[in-house]
N, C-alpha and C positions, 0 to 999 in steps of 0.2 A: 504494500499500500504506499503510495507516494503522497506526502502531505506537504503543500507549500506553506512556508512560514515567512512572516514579514520580519524586517530587521528589528522591529520593536517588541517582538513577541516574547522576548526574555528566554528564548530556548537556544542554547548553544550546541554546536557540534551534532546537530540531529537528534538530540535527547527527546524532544517531543514527538518526532515522528517514530522513534523507536518505541516510545511509550504507547502511542497509538496502535502500532503494529502488535505490540505485546497484548495490549487490551483486546484487540480484535481477534487475535489467536485463541485467547481465554474464552471469548464469547463463542467462537466457532467450535471449540472442544465441548463447551456446555451444551450447545445446540445439538452436536452430534450425539453426545451421551444420552440426551433426553430421548432419542429415537431408538435406543438400544435397551431391550428389556433385561437381559442377563449378560454379564461380562465375566468371563472365567479365564484366569491366567493359569496355564499348565507350567509348572515349574518343578525343579528338583534340585537338591544340593549337589548332586552327582552327575557327571556326564556319563553317556553310554548306557542309560537305563531305558532307552526307547521312548523318550518324551515327545519327540517330534513325530514319530510314527503314531503314538497314541493321540496326539493332538489332531493329526490328520484324519485319522479314523473316526475320532469323536465328532469332528466337523462334518465329514461325509455321512456318518450315521444320523446325525441331527438333521441334515439337509435331506436325507433320505426319507425321514418321517415328516416332511413338509415344513420344517421350520426354517424361516429365513435366517441364514447363518453367515457370519463373516469369520474368516481366519486371517489373523494378523501375526506374521513372523517377525518378532523383534530379536532374534538371534542374528545380530548385525555382523558379526565376524564369521559366522558359519552357517548362513541360511540354507535350509534344505527343504522347506515346505514347497517351494515352486517345483523342484525336482520330483518330489514324492507325488505331486498331483499332475505331473506331465505338462506344466505350464512353460511356454517358451516366449521370448520377445520382451520388449519393455512395456511399461504400463502407459497407457494413454492419459491425455489431459484434456478436459472438455473446455468449452468456450468461456466457462467461468473460472478457468485455471484450477479446476479441482481434478485430482488424481482419480482415475476410474479403475476400480479393482478389476482383476481377472475373474471371469465367471467359469464356474464349473458346474454344469447342469443348470437346473432351473432355480436353485435355492442357495447356492453357495457362492460367495465372493472371497477373493484372496488377495492379500498384499504382502509381498515379501521383498526384502533388500535385494534379493537376487534379480527381481524384476526391474530394478532400477539401474542395473549395471550392463553396459555393453559387453564386457568380457566377463564371462561367468567365473573365470579364474582369478579375477582382480581381488587383491587382498584390501580389506578396509581396515585402515589404520588410524583409528579415532581414539580421542581421549573422552572423558565423561561428558563435558558440556556438549559435544558434537552428538553424542549418542542420546542424550536427553532430548536435544533439539529435534532430531529426526523422529523420535518416537512420538513427540508431541504433534509434529507435522503428520504422522501417520493417522491421527486421530482428527486434527483440525482441517486438513487440507484433502482428505479423501472422501469420495462420494459414497459413504456406507449406506445411506438412506435408512429406512426402518428395518431393525433387526430383531430377531427372537433371542439370537445368541451371537456374542462376539467372543471367539476363542483366541487367546493370545498365547502364542508358543514363545517361551522365554529361554534364553540360554541357561546352562547350569550355573549354580551358585547364588549368592545373594548380593550382587554388585549393582552396577549403574542401571542395567536394563530392568530387572524386576522391581527396582526401587522407583525408577521413573514411571513404570506402569501403575504401581501403587499410588503414587502421588498424583498422576494425570488422569487415570481412569477412576473416578469416584464410583464407589459402589461395586468395585470389582471383587471377586472372590477366588480363592486358590484351589486348585486341583493339583495335588502333590503325587508324583510318580516315583517309584522306587522299584529295585529289584530286592530278593529276599536276603542277598548277602550282607554281611555285617559292615563292610566298608561303605557300601551305599546307604544303608540305614543310619549310620553315624552322621553322614552329611545331611540326610533327610530330616534328622532331629534339628539340625541347624536351620533348615528351611522353615520348619513349623515355628521355631523361635522367632525367625525373621518376620513372619507373617504376624505373629502376636505382637512384636515390637512396633510394627508400622500399622497396626489395627487393620490387617487384611484378613477378613473372614475366611475360614478354610472349610470348603465344602466336604472334603474328605481325602483319603489316601488310596491310591491305586497301586497294587502290586503287579509288576509286569515281569514277563519271562519267568513265570512260576512253573511248577512241575507239570509234565506232560506225559502222555502215554507213548511208549516206544512204538513206531509203526511196524516194527518187525516182530517183537515178542509180546507187546501189550503191557510190559511192566512199567511202573511208574519211574520217570527219570527226573532228578532234581539237578538243574545246573547250578543253581545258587541256594542250596538248601530249601526250606519251605517254611511258611507261616511267619516269616520275619516281618512282612508288612502288617499283618494282623496283630502281632505282639507289639510292635512299635505304635501302632494306632491306639491300642488299648493303654499302653504305658503313657503316651503323650495326650491322651484324652481327645483324640480326634475320630471322626467317623471312618471306618474301614468300608470302602466301596466294593472291594472284590479283587480277585486274582485273575490275571490274564495268563494263560499257559503259554510257554514258548511254542512258536510255529514258524517254521522256516518259510511258509507262505507269506507271512507278514513282511519279511524282508524282500522277497521276491517281487510281490505286488507293488510295493513302495518304490522299489528300484525301476519297475516298469511304468510308474506314473499312474497307477490305478489301485489306490489303497483296497485292501482286502474287504473293507466295509462297503466298497463301491460296486462290487460284482455280486455273483450269485453264489459265492462260496459258502460252504457249510462246515461245521465242525466245532470242536471244543472252543477254539479261540473266538469264532464268531459268536457262539452262544454266550460266552463269558462276557464279551464285549457288549452284547445287547443287554445283559443284566446290569453292567456297570452304567451304561447310558441311561437305563431306566432309573437306576438308583439316583443318578445326578438330577435327572428331570424331577423326580419326586421330592428331592431335597429342596428344589427351588420353588 
């Protein structure tokens, strides 16, 4: 926004125009959030727990139920959502200078840092203020329109990105993802305490890559022990939303750009995902 100033305005160095622009962004953020019923940030203190694949499948599953759904990837240094949903090319900008999300089917809109870069292998080398700024723009300057759900995929940890989401997206609630192993659970406890420190309500905890039946012999296989998520949820006083069994098809379908929830797949993972999604909907 350009604001012309007179010499007698008492504003030096463009401070008034900067203030007006900041006020305009705050207003745009507020107007956008008023149109979104449920805002959910998917987070984990530990990397490699399948957080992005869960966020993708959750968004696809909600859209498949007819909910108007947005999926925002704020993992600025390692965005993967666009690839998991088979999205290519840059985001468009409309006549009002609003960013237009990529569409997946009739009910899902997606914005990812990956869709802002001409070179998908380009490294994003930003400090905190730049990351906070782009996250605010992802809300203020994107044409999200009315949504039943906005799913925000956050990078691992409790740093700039989840903090910026918590401070920018008022009314957001957290979905915490873990695997059953002790190392992941230790970091997940930090995520729970982060949410409590910044007053971010926790919907619940999801255990990913849980025990599964061996396709050859039918015996139960535990890659990362079992029931760690349930025990941690009970210990920390948060709702346990369920366990998603390990399934190689989840990896394969995400690599192919068609998350397992988008197809006609059946099996223990799809069944468990359906129960988790229903538990999330019921809790809201």
